[in-house]
N, C-alpha and C positions, 0 to 999 in steps of 0.2 A: 724619597727620605726626606726627614726634616733633620738640619743641623744647623746650629749657630743661628736660628732665627730665620733660616732661608731653606727653601725647598730644593733638593739636590738630585740631580738624575745624571747619569752616563748614557748617552744615545750613540749606538754604532750606526753609521750610515755606510752602506756598501752599495757600488754600483757597477754597471757595465755597459758597454756600447756594442750593438751588434748590427752585422749588414743585413740586407734584405734576405738573405738565405738562412739567417739566424746564427752566423758565425761570428765570434767575438772579433772586434777589429782593434781593441785596445787592451791593455792589462786592466784588470779589476781596479777600481779606485775606490776612495772612501776614508773615512777617520772618525775617531770617536770625538763626540761633542760633549763637553762636561758643562751642565748648567748648574748654576746657584743662583736661583730666583727669588727675590724678596715676595712676601706673601701678597702684596698690592699689585706685583706685576705679573704674578702667574695668571690671573683670569684674562689680562690682555693678551698675553702669550698664547694660551689655549685657544682664544678666539682667532687670533691672526696667524698662529702657526710659525714654524721655524723656516727659514730660507736656508738653501743650501745651494752652492755654485761650484761648478767644476769647468775648468777650461781645457777642451780637448780639440786639436786641430784635426779635421776631418777633409778628406777629399769628396768632390761631388759625388753625391749618390743618395740612396734612401737608407736611413738607420734607425734603430728603435734604441732608446734608453731605457735602462731598468733600474729602479733603486729600490732598497729594503731598507729600512730603519727599524731597530730594536733597542730596547732598553735593557741594560745589563742587570742581571739579578732578578728581573721581572718577566712574566710572560706576555708582554706587550710587544707587538710588531705590526709593521704595515709595510705595504709596497705600492710602487706605482710605475708604469711604464707609458712611453709616448713615442709615437713615430714622428720622424722630422726628415725633411728633405734638404739637402745642401745642393743648391742649383749650381750648374757648371756655367760661372760668368765668363770664362775664358772664350766661349763661342761668339760672344758679342751680340747674342740674341736677347730679346726681351725676357725678363724673369721677375718673379716676385718672391718675397720670403714667405715663411710661415706667418700666421696670425699671431698677434700678441694681443691679449684680452685684458681689458680694464673696466672697472665699474665706478660709478659716481657714488658719492655718500649720498643716502636718501634725501629727497627734497623735503625741506621743513615749511609749513604754513601752506596757506591757500595759494594756488598759482605760482608757486616757487619752483624755480628750475634749479638743477643740480649744478654746481660749479666745476668747471672743467680742472681747476687746480686742485680739486679734492680727489683726484682719480686714485684708485686703488688696484693694485695687481690683481687679477683675478684668474690668471694662467692656470694655477694649481687647482683652486677650487672649483671653477666652472660651474657655479650655482649663483643664481642671481635671484633678487627679490623683484616682486613686481614695481615697487617704487625706485628702483634703480634705473639708471641709464647704463646702456652697454657700449663701450668703445672698443674698437679694435684698430689696431696699427699694424701696417706692412711697409716694406721697402720695395721701392720698383728699381730694377736694375737694369741698365744698358738700353735706356730708351734712344730711339734715333732723334736728333735735334736738328733743327735748321740753323741759320746763320746767325740768328738772334738767341740761341740756345734754348728755343721752344721746341716743345714735343707734342705730339698729336696723340696722347695716351688718355684714356678714361677708365675710370673705376666704377663699378656698380657692385653694391653689397647686397647679396641675398641672404635671407634667413630661411633655412628649410628645416621641417620637422618631419622624420618619417620618409623622406623623400619628396613631401609636398611642400611647395612654396608658401610661406608664411607672410614675408614681407620682402620688399625689394626697394633699394633706393634708386632715384633716376640716376642715369649715367653722369659722371661729372669728371671734368678735367683734373689730371694729377698736377699738383702744384710743382713738384720737382725742386724743393728748396734744398739749399746747402748752407751749413754753417761752418766757417773755417775751413772749407773744403771737404766736409763730411755730409754725405747725404742724410736728409732728415726724413722720418717715417711719414707715411701719409695716415691720416687719422679720419 
């Protein structure tokens, strides 16, 4: 709807968290989002989408998050679901987080390489153009370290399609860097 030179919409976002058996583990969450977008910003917002975050403490286990968004007064709705695993770090064994996906801005010009500082979140869309680079990040938890705080942990990325191996990186040592006592992701 257009009002006062802006596009206005009320998007209702509702979600739930479910365990591996499909049973809810938390109360339903969500909120209405009131959008008042200037005409020049509408195209950018349609391209990039809206982000929604919800903080839910979870015990170790496998979960599915389900979200539905719909526009009040319109017949527009969409939904998404994603499985995630919360590792049990209390056991002290080596564990890794889920993958976090990013893409680069397309390279411009002949022999141009995408800049890492131009990374964009690609977690939701999971669609990539041929001229983009795909980056992923994971966190490595509980590595065994020697007296010099070194660990003998390596990562290898494998890209598969329909079960077939498409590409694989050479195994490489994990950096295990920290900043202000907080573990940094491996990229």
